[in-house]
mmJSON file of the N, C-alpha and C atoms, coordinates in Angstrom:
{"data_MODEL":{"atom_site":{
"group_PDB":["ATOM","ATOM","ATOM","ATOM","ATOM","ATOM","ATOM","ATOM","ATOM","ATOM","ATOM","ATOM","ATOM","ATOM","ATOM","ATOM","ATOM","ATOM","ATOM","ATOM","ATOM","ATOM","ATOM","ATOM","ATOM","ATOM","ATOM","ATOM","ATOM","ATOM","ATOM","ATOM","ATOM","ATOM","ATOM","ATOM","ATOM","ATOM","ATOM","ATOM","ATOM","ATOM","ATOM","ATOM","ATOM","ATOM","ATOM","ATOM","ATOM","ATOM","ATOM","ATOM","ATOM","ATOM","ATOM","ATOM","ATOM","ATOM","ATOM","ATOM","ATOM","ATOM","ATOM","ATOM","ATOM","ATOM","ATOM","ATOM","ATOM","ATOM","ATOM","ATOM","ATOM","ATOM","ATOM","ATOM","ATOM","ATOM","ATOM","ATOM","ATOM","ATOM","ATOM","ATOM","ATOM","ATOM","ATOM","ATOM","ATOM","ATOM","ATOM","ATOM","ATOM","ATOM","ATOM","ATOM","ATOM","ATOM","ATOM","ATOM","ATOM","ATOM","ATOM","ATOM","ATOM","ATOM","ATOM","ATOM","ATOM","ATOM","ATOM","ATOM","ATOM","ATOM","ATOM","ATOM","ATOM","ATOM","ATOM","ATOM","ATOM","ATOM","ATOM","ATOM","ATOM","ATOM","ATOM","ATOM","ATOM","ATOM","ATOM","ATOM","ATOM","ATOM","ATOM","ATOM","ATOM","ATOM","ATOM","ATOM","ATOM","ATOM","ATOM","ATOM","ATOM","ATOM","ATOM","ATOM","ATOM","ATOM","ATOM","ATOM","ATOM","ATOM","ATOM","ATOM","ATOM","ATOM","ATOM","ATOM","ATOM","ATOM","ATOM","ATOM","ATOM","ATOM","ATOM","ATOM","ATOM","ATOM","ATOM","ATOM","ATOM","ATOM","ATOM","ATOM","ATOM","ATOM","ATOM","ATOM","ATOM","ATOM","ATOM","ATOM","ATOM","ATOM","ATOM","ATOM","ATOM","ATOM","ATOM","ATOM","ATOM","ATOM","ATOM","ATOM","ATOM","ATOM","ATOM","ATOM","ATOM","ATOM","ATOM","ATOM","ATOM","ATOM","ATOM","ATOM","ATOM","ATOM","ATOM","ATOM","ATOM","ATOM","ATOM","ATOM","ATOM","ATOM","ATOM","ATOM","ATOM","ATOM","ATOM","ATOM","ATOM","ATOM","ATOM","ATOM"],
"id":[1,2,3,4,5,6,7,8,9,10,11,12,13,14,15,16,17,18,19,20,21,22,23,24,25,26,27,28,29,30,31,32,33,34,35,36,37,38,39,40,41,42,43,44,45,46,47,48,49,50,51,52,53,54,55,56,57,58,59,60,61,62,63,64,65,66,67,68,69,70,71,72,73,74,75,76,77,78,79,80,81,82,83,84,85,86,87,88,89,90,91,92,93,94,95,96,97,98,99,100,101,102,103,104,105,106,107,108,109,110,111,112,113,114,115,116,117,118,119,120,121,122,123,124,125,126,127,128,129,130,131,132,133,134,135,136,137,138,139,140,141,142,143,144,145,146,147,148,149,150,151,152,153,154,155,156,157,158,159,160,161,162,163,164,165,166,167,168,169,170,171,172,173,174,175,176,177,178,179,180,181,182,183,184,185,186,187,188,189,190,191,192,193,194,195,196,197,198,199,200,201,202,203,204,205,206,207,208,209,210,211,212,213,214,215,216,217,218,219,220,221,222,223,224,225,226,227,228],
"type_symbol":["N","C","C","N","C","C","N","C","C","N","C","C","N","C","C","N","C","C","N","C","C","N","C","C","N","C","C","N","C","C","N","C","C","N","C","C","N","C","C","N","C","C","N","C","C","N","C","C","N","C","C","N","C","C","N","C","C","N","C","C","N","C","C","N","C","C","N","C","C","N","C","C","N","C","C","N","C","C","N","C","C","N","C","C","N","C","C","N","C","C","N","C","C","N","C","C","N","C","C","N","C","C","N","C","C","N","C","C","N","C","C","N","C","C","N","C","C","N","C","C","N","C","C","N","C","C","N","C","C","N","C","C","N","C","C","N","C","C","N","C","C","N","C","C","N","C","C","N","C","C","N","C","C","N","C","C","N","C","C","N","C","C","N","C","C","N","C","C","N","C","C","N","C","C","N","C","C","N","C","C","N","C","C","N","C","C","N","C","C","N","C","C","N","C","C","N","C","C","N","C","C","N","C","C","N","C","C","N","C","C","N","C","C","N","C","C","N","C","C","N","C","C","N","C","C","N","C","C"],
"label_atom_id":["N","CA","C","N","CA","C","N","CA","C","N","CA","C","N","CA","C","N","CA","C","N","CA","C","N","CA","C","N","CA","C","N","CA","C","N","CA","C","N","CA","C","N","CA","C","N","CA","C","N","CA","C","N","CA","C","N","CA","C","N","CA","C","N","CA","C","N","CA","C","N","CA","C","N","CA","C","N","CA","C","N","CA","C","N","CA","C","N","CA","C","N","CA","C","N","CA","C","N","CA","C","N","CA","C","N","CA","C","N","CA","C","N","CA","C","N","CA","C","N","CA","C","N","CA","C","N","CA","C","N","CA","C","N","CA","C","N","CA","C","N","CA","C","N","CA","C","N","CA","C","N","CA","C","N","CA","C","N","CA","C","N","CA","C","N","CA","C","N","CA","C","N","CA","C","N","CA","C","N","CA","C","N","CA","C","N","CA","C","N","CA","C","N","CA","C","N","CA","C","N","CA","C","N","CA","C","N","CA","C","N","CA","C","N","CA","C","N","CA","C","N","CA","C","N","CA","C","N","CA","C","N","CA","C","N","CA","C","N","CA","C","N","CA","C","N","CA","C","N","CA","C","N","CA","C","N","CA","C","N","CA","C","N","CA","C"],
"label_alt_id":[null,null,null,null,null,null,null,null,null,null,null,null,null,null,null,null,null,null,null,null,null,null,null,null,null,null,null,null,null,null,null,null,null,null,null,null,null,null,null,null,null,null,null,null,null,null,null,null,null,null,null,null,null,null,null,null,null,null,null,null,null,null,null,null,null,null,null,null,null,null,null,null,null,null,null,null,null,null,null,null,null,null,null,null,null,null,null,null,null,null,null,null,null,null,null,null,null,null,null,null,null,null,null,null,null,null,null,null,null,null,null,null,null,null,null,null,null,null,null,null,null,null,null,null,null,null,null,null,null,null,null,null,null,null,null,null,null,null,null,null,null,null,null,null,null,null,null,null,null,null,null,null,null,null,null,null,null,null,null,null,null,null,null,null,null,null,null,null,null,null,null,null,null,null,null,null,null,null,null,null,null,null,null,null,null,null,null,null,null,null,null,null,null,null,null,null,null,null,null,null,null,null,null,null,null,null,null,null,null,null,null,null,null,null,null,null,null,null,null,null,null,null,null,null,null,null,null,null],
"label_comp_id":["VAL","VAL","VAL","PRO","PRO","PRO","ALA","ALA","ALA","ALA","ALA","ALA","ASN","ASN","ASN","ASP","ASP","ASP","ASN","ASN","ASN","GLN","GLN","GLN","GLY","GLY","GLY","VAL","VAL","VAL","ILE","ILE","ILE","GLY","GLY","GLY","ALA","ALA","ALA","TYR","TYR","TYR","MET","MET","MET","ASP","ASP","ASP","GLU","GLU","GLU","GLU","GLU","GLU","VAL","VAL","VAL","ALA","ALA","ALA","VAL","VAL","VAL","MET","MET","MET","VAL","VAL","VAL","GLY","GLY","GLY","ARG","ARG","ARG","GLU","GLU","GLU","LEU","LEU","LEU","TRP","TRP","TRP","LYS","LYS","LYS","ASP","ASP","ASP","VAL","VAL","VAL","TRP","TRP","TRP","GLY","GLY","GLY","GLU","GLU","GLU","PHE","PHE","PHE","VAL","VAL","VAL","THR","THR","THR","GLU","GLU","GLU","ARG","ARG","ARG","LYS","LYS","LYS","GLY","GLY","GLY","GLU","GLU","GLU","GLU","GLU","GLU","LYS","LYS","LYS","TRP","TRP","TRP","TRP","TRP","TRP","TRP","TRP","TRP","GLU","GLU","GLU","ASN","ASN","ASN","ALA","ALA","ALA","GLY","GLY","GLY","CYS","CYS","CYS","VAL","VAL","VAL","LYS","LYS","LYS","GLU","GLU","GLU","ALA","ALA","ALA","LEU","LEU","LEU","GLU","GLU","GLU","ARG","ARG","ARG","ASP","ASP","ASP","THR","THR","THR","LYS","LYS","LYS","TRP","TRP","TRP","SER","SER","SER","VAL","VAL","VAL","LEU","LEU","LEU","THR","THR","THR","LEU","LEU","LEU","LEU","LEU","LEU","ALA","ALA","ALA","VAL","VAL","VAL","LYS","LYS","LYS","PRO","PRO","PRO","GLU","GLU","GLU","VAL","VAL","VAL","GLN","GLN","GLN"],
"label_asym_id":["A","A","A","A","A","A","A","A","A","A","A","A","A","A","A","A","A","A","A","A","A","A","A","A","A","A","A","A","A","A","A","A","A","A","A","A","A","A","A","A","A","A","A","A","A","A","A","A","A","A","A","A","A","A","A","A","A","A","A","A","A","A","A","A","A","A","A","A","A","A","A","A","A","A","A","A","A","A","A","A","A","A","A","A","A","A","A","A","A","A","A","A","A","A","A","A","A","A","A","A","A","A","A","A","A","A","A","A","A","A","A","A","A","A","A","A","A","A","A","A","A","A","A","A","A","A","A","A","A","A","A","A","A","A","A","A","A","A","A","A","A","A","A","A","A","A","A","A","A","A","A","A","A","A","A","A","A","A","A","A","A","A","A","A","A","A","A","A","A","A","A","A","A","A","A","A","A","A","A","A","A","A","A","A","A","A","A","A","A","A","A","A","A","A","A","A","A","A","A","A","A","A","A","A","A","A","A","A","A","A","A","A","A","A","A","A","A","A","A","A","A","A","A","A","A","A","A","A"],
"label_entity_id":["1","1","1","1","1","1","1","1","1","1","1","1","1","1","1","1","1","1","1","1","1","1","1","1","1","1","1","1","1","1","1","1","1","1","1","1","1","1","1","1","1","1","1","1","1","1","1","1","1","1","1","1","1","1","1","1","1","1","1","1","1","1","1","1","1","1","1","1","1","1","1","1","1","1","1","1","1","1","1","1","1","1","1","1","1","1","1","1","1","1","1","1","1","1","1","1","1","1","1","1","1","1","1","1","1","1","1","1","1","1","1","1","1","1","1","1","1","1","1","1","1","1","1","1","1","1","1","1","1","1","1","1","1","1","1","1","1","1","1","1","1","1","1","1","1","1","1","1","1","1","1","1","1","1","1","1","1","1","1","1","1","1","1","1","1","1","1","1","1","1","1","1","1","1","1","1","1","1","1","1","1","1","1","1","1","1","1","1","1","1","1","1","1","1","1","1","1","1","1","1","1","1","1","1","1","1","1","1","1","1","1","1","1","1","1","1","1","1","1","1","1","1","1","1","1","1","1","1"],
"label_seq_id":[1,1,1,2,2,2,3,3,3,4,4,4,5,5,5,6,6,6,7,7,7,8,8,8,9,9,9,10,10,10,11,11,11,12,12,12,13,13,13,14,14,14,15,15,15,16,16,16,17,17,17,18,18,18,19,19,19,20,20,20,21,21,21,22,22,22,23,23,23,24,24,24,25,25,25,26,26,26,27,27,27,28,28,28,29,29,29,30,30,30,31,31,31,32,32,32,33,33,33,34,34,34,35,35,35,36,36,36,37,37,37,38,38,38,39,39,39,40,40,40,41,41,41,42,42,42,43,43,43,44,44,44,45,45,45,46,46,46,47,47,47,48,48,48,49,49,49,50,50,50,51,51,51,52,52,52,53,53,53,54,54,54,55,55,55,56,56,56,57,57,57,58,58,58,59,59,59,60,60,60,61,61,61,62,62,62,63,63,63,64,64,64,65,65,65,66,66,66,67,67,67,68,68,68,69,69,69,70,70,70,71,71,71,72,72,72,73,73,73,74,74,74,75,75,75,76,76,76],
"pdbx_PDB_ins_code":[null,null,null,null,null,null,null,null,null,null,null,null,null,null,null,null,null,null,null,null,null,null,null,null,null,null,null,null,null,null,null,null,null,null,null,null,null,null,null,null,null,null,null,null,null,null,null,null,null,null,null,null,null,null,null,null,null,null,null,null,null,null,null,null,null,null,null,null,null,null,null,null,null,null,null,null,null,null,null,null,null,null,null,null,null,null,null,null,null,null,null,null,null,null,null,null,null,null,null,null,null,null,null,null,null,null,null,null,null,null,null,null,null,null,null,null,null,null,null,null,null,null,null,null,null,null,null,null,null,null,null,null,null,null,null,null,null,null,null,null,null,null,null,null,null,null,null,null,null,null,null,null,null,null,null,null,null,null,null,null,null,null,null,null,null,null,null,null,null,null,null,null,null,null,null,null,null,null,null,null,null,null,null,null,null,null,null,null,null,null,null,null,null,null,null,null,null,null,null,null,null,null,null,null,null,null,null,null,null,null,null,null,null,null,null,null,null,null,null,null,null,null,null,null,null,null,null,null],
"Cartn_x":[12.727,14.534,15.058,15.428,16.971,17.22,18.122,18.472,17.828,16.592,15.85,14.985,15.316,14.729,15.435,15.609,15.416,15.285,16.017,16.67,14.669,14.051,12.347,11.776,11.905,11.538,10.349,10.186,8.793,8.855,10.855,10.761,10.577,10.809,10.324,9.542,8.442,6.781,6.408,6.949,6.138,7.404,7.789,8.793,7.351,7.833,6.045,5.158,4.306,2.864,2.884,3.987,3.978,4.287,5.766,5.563,4.473,3.638,2.87,1.017,1.449,0.452,0.28,1.996,2.37,1.84,3.237,2.071,0.711,-0.207,-1.201,-2.431,-1.782,-1.573,-1.6,-0.881,-0.064,-0.848,-1.412,-2.065,-3.442,-4.015,-5.421,-5.554,-4.32,-4.497,-4.116,-3.199,-3.554,-4.806,-5.909,-6.905,-7.829,-8.105,-9.093,-8.795,-7.427,-6.948,-7.412,-8.426,-8.228,-9.718,-10.636,-12.061,-12.195,-10.791,-11.476,-10.706,-12.013,-12.365,-11.757,-10.796,-10.864,-11.184,-11.164,-12.179,-11.836,-11.74,-11.305,-10.86,-10.363,-10.877,-10.946,-11.255,-11.436,-9.477,-10.195,-8.495,-9.166,-8.174,-8.231,-8.197,-8.264,-7.868,-8.057,-9.521,-9.481,-8.975,-7.735,-7.176,-6.187,-6.525,-6.695,-7.818,-8.509,-9.793,-10.562,-10.059,-10.023,-11.507,-12.231,-13.814,-14.041,-12.877,-13.056,-11.845,-10.771,-10.399,-11.026,-11.379,-12.203,-12.944,-13.859,-14.768,-14.657,-13.431,-12.583,-12.621,-11.865,-11.307,-12.446,-13.435,-14.126,-15.317,-15.034,-16.092,-15.088,-13.348,-12.83,-12.306,-12.49,-11.872,-11.044,-11.288,-10.174,-9.696,-8.755,-8.915,-7.666,-8.174,-7.3,-6.637,-5.598,-5.121,-4.776,-4.876,-5.069,-3.959,-3.554,-2.84,-3.376,-3.307,-4.866,-2.928,-2.57,-1.062,-2.265,-2.619,-3.014,-2.044,-1.312,-0.381,-0.571,-0.534,-1.436,-0.077,-0.322,1.123,1.743,2.924,3.771,2.951,2.817,2.407,3.176,3.773,5.332,4.835],
"Cartn_y":[20.469,20.743,21.502,21.979,22.632,23.0,22.305,22.218,23.399,21.798,23.506,24.873,25.525,26.499,28.41,28.606,29.982,31.478,32.472,33.519,34.137,34.059,34.732,33.91,32.509,31.801,30.925,31.184,30.75,29.46,29.009,28.13,27.532,27.451,26.4,25.954,27.277,26.996,26.501,26.021,25.091,23.726,23.861,22.772,21.92,22.845,22.331,21.879,22.969,22.33,20.805,20.316,19.806,18.466,18.243,17.487,17.411,17.825,18.058,17.778,18.11,16.523,15.372,15.059,13.434,13.325,13.556,12.775,13.022,13.558,13.398,12.228,12.238,11.65,9.724,9.951,8.709,8.893,8.797,9.336,8.855,9.429,8.473,7.848,7.112,5.601,4.769,5.081,4.444,4.545,5.886,5.021,4.377,5.759,4.093,3.448,3.479,2.492,1.759,0.241,-0.768,-0.903,0.806,0.509,0.776,1.467,1.112,0.384,-0.015,-0.541,-0.369,-1.343,-0.635,-0.899,-0.426,-0.779,-0.873,-1.391,-0.99,0.258,0.959,2.166,2.82,3.089,4.408,4.37,5.698,6.131,5.556,5.318,4.611,5.147,6.026,7.02,8.205,9.219,10.422,11.572,11.337,12.772,12.803,10.866,11.313,10.966,12.235,11.644,13.464,14.121,15.308,15.931,14.972,15.889,15.974,15.4,15.213,16.176,16.26,17.495,18.694,18.695,20.378,20.909,19.767,19.898,20.01,20.038,20.412,21.443,21.441,23.198,24.35,24.043,25.158,25.182,23.479,24.338,24.522,24.395,24.859,23.621,22.283,21.888,20.693,21.111,20.674,19.759,19.877,18.457,18.636,18.971,19.403,17.691,17.802,16.462,17.23,15.613,16.365,15.761,15.612,14.798,15.028,13.604,14.343,13.992,14.034,13.285,13.484,12.427,12.191,11.324,11.714,11.052,11.417,9.648,9.907,9.314,11.041,11.133,9.979,9.843,8.763,8.94,7.965,7.519,6.972,8.07,7.22,6.542],
"Cartn_z":[2.827,1.405,1.217,1.895,2.556,1.024,0.656,-0.907,-1.732,-1.497,-3.019,-2.107,-1.17,-1.351,-2.003,-1.846,-2.65,-1.058,-1.524,-1.353,-0.512,-1.758,-1.369,-1.353,-0.446,-0.113,-1.506,-2.522,-3.754,-3.744,-4.192,-4.002,-2.954,-1.877,-0.285,-0.348,-0.385,-0.438,-1.417,-2.531,-4.177,-2.984,-2.606,-2.29,-1.396,-0.244,0.866,0.433,-0.284,-0.638,-1.241,-3.018,-2.939,-2.261,-1.32,0.009,0.344,1.013,1.609,0.721,-0.104,-1.071,-0.952,-1.431,-1.567,0.157,0.861,2.789,2.572,1.871,1.479,0.994,0.165,-0.869,-0.015,0.675,0.644,2.272,3.114,4.068,3.651,3.205,2.845,2.244,1.488,1.442,1.853,2.702,4.21,4.866,5.185,5.66,4.851,4.005,3.05,1.865,1.964,0.409,0.43,1.355,1.482,1.088,0.892,0.773,-1.049,-1.068,-3.02,-3.975,-4.422,-5.394,-6.768,-7.16,-8.878,-9.784,-11.173,-12.083,-13.521,-14.18,-15.004,-16.085,-16.709,-17.169,-16.632,-15.339,-13.933,-13.542,-12.956,-12.186,-10.391,-9.874,-8.964,-7.833,-7.479,-6.296,-7.372,-6.476,-6.974,-7.684,-7.02,-7.653,-9.016,-9.477,-10.813,-11.719,-11.192,-12.163,-12.379,-13.175,-13.48,-12.951,-13.135,-12.323,-11.561,-10.551,-8.481,-8.405,-9.126,-8.515,-9.153,-10.206,-10.629,-9.618,-9.514,-8.131,-7.11,-6.857,-5.09,-5.172,-6.292,-6.567,-6.567,-6.971,-7.078,-6.448,-5.288,-3.8,-2.856,-2.965,-2.461,-0.987,-1.193,-0.661,0.266,1.72,1.976,3.412,3.436,4.601,5.01,6.821,8.077,8.459,8.98,9.543,10.781,11.843,13.459,13.989,14.732,16.018,17.1,17.941,19.667,20.341,20.977,21.8,23.2,23.669,25.188,25.934,27.29,28.128,29.816,29.904,31.229,32.383,33.192,33.994,34.656,34.851,35.697,37.232,37.835,38.734,39.532,40.838,41.573,43.133],
"occupancy":[1.0,1.0,1.0,1.0,1.0,1.0,1.0,1.0,1.0,1.0,1.0,1.0,1.0,1.0,1.0,1.0,1.0,1.0,1.0,1.0,1.0,1.0,1.0,1.0,1.0,1.0,1.0,1.0,1.0,1.0,1.0,1.0,1.0,1.0,1.0,1.0,1.0,1.0,1.0,1.0,1.0,1.0,1.0,1.0,1.0,1.0,1.0,1.0,1.0,1.0,1.0,1.0,1.0,1.0,1.0,1.0,1.0,1.0,1.0,1.0,1.0,1.0,1.0,1.0,1.0,1.0,1.0,1.0,1.0,1.0,1.0,1.0,1.0,1.0,1.0,1.0,1.0,1.0,1.0,1.0,1.0,1.0,1.0,1.0,1.0,1.0,1.0,1.0,1.0,1.0,1.0,1.0,1.0,1.0,1.0,1.0,1.0,1.0,1.0,1.0,1.0,1.0,1.0,1.0,1.0,1.0,1.0,1.0,1.0,1.0,1.0,1.0,1.0,1.0,1.0,1.0,1.0,1.0,1.0,1.0,1.0,1.0,1.0,1.0,1.0,1.0,1.0,1.0,1.0,1.0,1.0,1.0,1.0,1.0,1.0,1.0,1.0,1.0,1.0,1.0,1.0,1.0,1.0,1.0,1.0,1.0,1.0,1.0,1.0,1.0,1.0,1.0,1.0,1.0,1.0,1.0,1.0,1.0,1.0,1.0,1.0,1.0,1.0,1.0,1.0,1.0,1.0,1.0,1.0,1.0,1.0,1.0,1.0,1.0,1.0,1.0,1.0,1.0,1.0,1.0,1.0,1.0,1.0,1.0,1.0,1.0,1.0,1.0,1.0,1.0,1.0,1.0,1.0,1.0,1.0,1.0,1.0,1.0,1.0,1.0,1.0,1.0,1.0,1.0,1.0,1.0,1.0,1.0,1.0,1.0,1.0,1.0,1.0,1.0,1.0,1.0,1.0,1.0,1.0,1.0,1.0,1.0,1.0,1.0,1.0,1.0,1.0,1.0],
"B_iso_or_equiv":[0.0,0.0,0.0,0.0,0.0,0.0,0.0,0.0,0.0,0.0,0.0,0.0,0.0,0.0,0.0,0.0,0.0,0.0,0.0,0.0,0.0,0.0,0.0,0.0,0.0,0.0,0.0,0.0,0.0,0.0,0.0,0.0,0.0,0.0,0.0,0.0,0.0,0.0,0.0,0.0,0.0,0.0,0.0,0.0,0.0,0.0,0.0,0.0,0.0,0.0,0.0,0.0,0.0,0.0,0.0,0.0,0.0,0.0,0.0,0.0,0.0,0.0,0.0,0.0,0.0,0.0,0.0,0.0,0.0,0.0,0.0,0.0,0.0,0.0,0.0,0.0,0.0,0.0,0.0,0.0,0.0,0.0,0.0,0.0,0.0,0.0,0.0,0.0,0.0,0.0,0.0,0.0,0.0,0.0,0.0,0.0,0.0,0.0,0.0,0.0,0.0,0.0,0.0,0.0,0.0,0.0,0.0,0.0,0.0,0.0,0.0,0.0,0.0,0.0,0.0,0.0,0.0,0.0,0.0,0.0,0.0,0.0,0.0,0.0,0.0,0.0,0.0,0.0,0.0,0.0,0.0,0.0,0.0,0.0,0.0,0.0,0.0,0.0,0.0,0.0,0.0,0.0,0.0,0.0,0.0,0.0,0.0,0.0,0.0,0.0,0.0,0.0,0.0,0.0,0.0,0.0,0.0,0.0,0.0,0.0,0.0,0.0,0.0,0.0,0.0,0.0,0.0,0.0,0.0,0.0,0.0,0.0,0.0,0.0,0.0,0.0,0.0,0.0,0.0,0.0,0.0,0.0,0.0,0.0,0.0,0.0,0.0,0.0,0.0,0.0,0.0,0.0,0.0,0.0,0.0,0.0,0.0,0.0,0.0,0.0,0.0,0.0,0.0,0.0,0.0,0.0,0.0,0.0,0.0,0.0,0.0,0.0,0.0,0.0,0.0,0.0,0.0,0.0,0.0,0.0,0.0,0.0,0.0,0.0,0.0,0.0,0.0,0.0],
"pdbx_formal_charge":[null,null,null,null,null,null,null,null,null,null,null,null,null,null,null,null,null,null,null,null,null,null,null,null,null,null,null,null,null,null,null,null,null,null,null,null,null,null,null,null,null,null,null,null,null,null,null,null,null,null,null,null,null,null,null,null,null,null,null,null,null,null,null,null,null,null,null,null,null,null,null,null,null,null,null,null,null,null,null,null,null,null,null,null,null,null,null,null,null,null,null,null,null,null,null,null,null,null,null,null,null,null,null,null,null,null,null,null,null,null,null,null,null,null,null,null,null,null,null,null,null,null,null,null,null,null,null,null,null,null,null,null,null,null,null,null,null,null,null,null,null,null,null,null,null,null,null,null,null,null,null,null,null,null,null,null,null,null,null,null,null,null,null,null,null,null,null,null,null,null,null,null,null,null,null,null,null,null,null,null,null,null,null,null,null,null,null,null,null,null,null,null,null,null,null,null,null,null,null,null,null,null,null,null,null,null,null,null,null,null,null,null,null,null,null,null,null,null,null,null,null,null,null,null,null,null,null,null],
"auth_seq_id":[1,1,1,2,2,2,3,3,3,4,4,4,5,5,5,6,6,6,7,7,7,8,8,8,9,9,9,10,10,10,11,11,11,12,12,12,13,13,13,14,14,14,15,15,15,16,16,16,17,17,17,18,18,18,19,19,19,20,20,20,21,21,21,22,22,22,23,23,23,24,24,24,25,25,25,26,26,26,27,27,27,28,28,28,29,29,29,30,30,30,31,31,31,32,32,32,33,33,33,34,34,34,35,35,35,36,36,36,37,37,37,38,38,38,39,39,39,40,40,40,41,41,41,42,42,42,43,43,43,44,44,44,45,45,45,46,46,46,47,47,47,48,48,48,49,49,49,50,50,50,51,51,51,52,52,52,53,53,53,54,54,54,55,55,55,56,56,56,57,57,57,58,58,58,59,59,59,60,60,60,61,61,61,62,62,62,63,63,63,64,64,64,65,65,65,66,66,66,67,67,67,68,68,68,69,69,69,70,70,70,71,71,71,72,72,72,73,73,73,74,74,74,75,75,75,76,76,76],
"auth_comp_id":["VAL","VAL","VAL","PRO","PRO","PRO","ALA","ALA","ALA","ALA","ALA","ALA","ASN","ASN","ASN","ASP","ASP","ASP","ASN","ASN","ASN","GLN","GLN","GLN","GLY","GLY","GLY","VAL","VAL","VAL","ILE","ILE","ILE","GLY","GLY","GLY","ALA","ALA","ALA","TYR","TYR","TYR","MET","MET","MET","ASP","ASP","ASP","GLU","GLU","GLU","GLU","GLU","GLU","VAL","VAL","VAL","ALA","ALA","ALA","VAL","VAL","VAL","MET","MET","MET","VAL","VAL","VAL","GLY","GLY","GLY","ARG","ARG","ARG","GLU","GLU","GLU","LEU","LEU","LEU","TRP","TRP","TRP","LYS","LYS","LYS","ASP","ASP","ASP","VAL","VAL","VAL","TRP","TRP","TRP","GLY","GLY","GLY","GLU","GLU","GLU","PHE","PHE","PHE","VAL","VAL","VAL","THR","THR","THR","GLU","GLU","GLU","ARG","ARG","ARG","LYS","LYS","LYS","GLY","GLY","GLY","GLU","GLU","GLU","GLU","GLU","GLU","LYS","LYS","LYS","TRP","TRP","TRP","TRP","TRP","TRP","TRP","TRP","TRP","GLU","GLU","GLU","ASN","ASN","ASN","ALA","ALA","ALA","GLY","GLY","GLY","CYS","CYS","CYS","VAL","VAL","VAL","LYS","LYS","LYS","GLU","GLU","GLU","ALA","ALA","ALA","LEU","LEU","LEU","GLU","GLU","GLU","ARG","ARG","ARG","ASP","ASP","ASP","THR","THR","THR","LYS","LYS","LYS","TRP","TRP","TRP","SER","SER","SER","VAL","VAL","VAL","LEU","LEU","LEU","THR","THR","THR","LEU","LEU","LEU","LEU","LEU","LEU","ALA","ALA","ALA","VAL","VAL","VAL","LYS","LYS","LYS","PRO","PRO","PRO","GLU","GLU","GLU","VAL","VAL","VAL","GLN","GLN","GLN"],
"auth_asym_id":["A","A","A","A","A","A","A","A","A","A","A","A","A","A","A","A","A","A","A","A","A","A","A","A","A","A","A","A","A","A","A","A","A","A","A","A","A","A","A","A","A","A","A","A","A","A","A","A","A","A","A","A","A","A","A","A","A","A","A","A","A","A","A","A","A","A","A","A","A","A","A","A","A","A","A","A","A","A","A","A","A","A","A","A","A","A","A","A","A","A","A","A","A","A","A","A","A","A","A","A","A","A","A","A","A","A","A","A","A","A","A","A","A","A","A","A","A","A","A","A","A","A","A","A","A","A","A","A","A","A","A","A","A","A","A","A","A","A","A","A","A","A","A","A","A","A","A","A","A","A","A","A","A","A","A","A","A","A","A","A","A","A","A","A","A","A","A","A","A","A","A","A","A","A","A","A","A","A","A","A","A","A","A","A","A","A","A","A","A","A","A","A","A","A","A","A","A","A","A","A","A","A","A","A","A","A","A","A","A","A","A","A","A","A","A","A","A","A","A","A","A","A","A","A","A","A","A","A"],
"auth_atom_id":["N","CA","C","N","CA","C","N","CA","C","N","CA","C","N","CA","C","N","CA","C","N","CA","C","N","CA","C","N","CA","C","N","CA","C","N","CA","C","N","CA","C","N","CA","C","N","CA","C","N","CA","C","N","CA","C","N","CA","C","N","CA","C","N","CA","C","N","CA","C","N","CA","C","N","CA","C","N","CA","C","N","CA","C","N","CA","C","N","CA","C","N","CA","C","N","CA","C","N","CA","C","N","CA","C","N","CA","C","N","CA","C","N","CA","C","N","CA","C","N","CA","C","N","CA","C","N","CA","C","N","CA","C","N","CA","C","N","CA","C","N","CA","C","N","CA","C","N","CA","C","N","CA","C","N","CA","C","N","CA","C","N","CA","C","N","CA","C","N","CA","C","N","CA","C","N","CA","C","N","CA","C","N","CA","C","N","CA","C","N","CA","C","N","CA","C","N","CA","C","N","CA","C","N","CA","C","N","CA","C","N","CA","C","N","CA","C","N","CA","C","N","CA","C","N","CA","C","N","CA","C","N","CA","C","N","CA","C","N","CA","C","N","CA","C","N","CA","C","N","CA","C","N","CA","C","N","CA","C","N","CA","C","N","CA","C"],
"pdbx_PDB_model_num":[1,1,1,1,1,1,1,1,1,1,1,1,1,1,1,1,1,1,1,1,1,1,1,1,1,1,1,1,1,1,1,1,1,1,1,1,1,1,1,1,1,1,1,1,1,1,1,1,1,1,1,1,1,1,1,1,1,1,1,1,1,1,1,1,1,1,1,1,1,1,1,1,1,1,1,1,1,1,1,1,1,1,1,1,1,1,1,1,1,1,1,1,1,1,1,1,1,1,1,1,1,1,1,1,1,1,1,1,1,1,1,1,1,1,1,1,1,1,1,1,1,1,1,1,1,1,1,1,1,1,1,1,1,1,1,1,1,1,1,1,1,1,1,1,1,1,1,1,1,1,1,1,1,1,1,1,1,1,1,1,1,1,1,1,1,1,1,1,1,1,1,1,1,1,1,1,1,1,1,1,1,1,1,1,1,1,1,1,1,1,1,1,1,1,1,1,1,1,1,1,1,1,1,1,1,1,1,1,1,1,1,1,1,1,1,1,1,1,1,1,1,1,1,1,1,1,1,1]
}}}
């Protein structure tokens, strides 16, 4: 987000991280969301549960999102 950038890059780095979190959550919802069962009085998503977030931080849990692009060469 160029308009939110600053000279030292601190705000820009923060914005990049925030956008990455938002995109990661939406990706997680797209992949796993249909398997999540809503229960009355409970959080729907793991990142809304303080215990899950605490455990992920303590264990330094990370997710990697990669894209593999394979293209068959054109036959002439």
